[in-house]
N, C-alpha and C positions, 0 to 999 in steps of 0.2 A: 677891465673890459678888453677882450681880445677879439680880433677879427678872424672869422672863419673864412680863410682865403679860398678854399675849395668851393664853398657855397657862393662866394662872390664871383668866382670864375664861371660857375654854372649859370648864374643869373645873367652875367655879361654875355655869354655865348648864346643863351636862349633869346635875349633881347635883340642881339645882332641878327640872328637867324630869322626871328619873327618879323623884324623890320624889313629885312631883305625880301622875304616872301610877299609881304604886303606891297612893297614897291614893285616887285616883279609882276605881280598880278595886275596892278594898276597900269603899269607901263605897257604890258602886253595888251590890255584892253584898249588903250589909246592907239596902239599900233594897228590893232584889228579895225578900229573905226577909221583909220586913215588908209585902209586898203582901197586902191582905185578900182574902177569898174573893169571888167575883163577886157574891154577893147582899148584901154589906155595904152599909150606908147610907153615902153620901158624907160624909166629914168626921166620922163618928161616932168618939167617943173610945173607946179600948180600955181595958179594966179587967181585973184579975185574975179577976174573977168571970165575965167574958165568954170567957175562954180555955177553951173546951170542946174536949177532945181528940177526942171523937166527932163533933163538928160539922164543917161544911164547912171544907176546908183551902184554902191558897193554890193558885193555878193551877200546873199542872205545868211550864209554860214559865217561871214565875218561879223555881221551885225549881231547875230545870236551869240557867237563866241565872245564878243566884246561885252555884251550885257551880262553873260554868265561870269566873266572874269571881274567885272565891276561889282557884281553881287557878292562874289567870293571875297573880294578885298574888303568890302563893307562888313561882311560877317566876321572876318578876321579882326577888324578894328573893334567891332562890338564885343567880341569875345575877350579881347584884351581889356576893354573897359570893365567888363564883368569881373575879370580876375583882379583888377586894381581896386574897384570901389567896394568896400565892405558892406554897404547897405544891401546889395543884391544877394548876399550870402545868408541872410536871416531866414 
């Protein structure tokens, strides 16, 4: 039995790229959800006492973008599971 090293390399690179894309999508979504409201001072530290639910919220575009990126990362994970589990290919 011999190992096809080229195929091994292709699978290795594809898995690294796919994992990086999922992590990038998820981290970008988290970053968008952490976007402060437009009137916040630049570089100001957040504190639990500063989290006022009636106060200004993050911009709507940041919330929408975060949701879209979370959905895309979830779809990428589900597609990976589809490729791995043979039951879904019947």
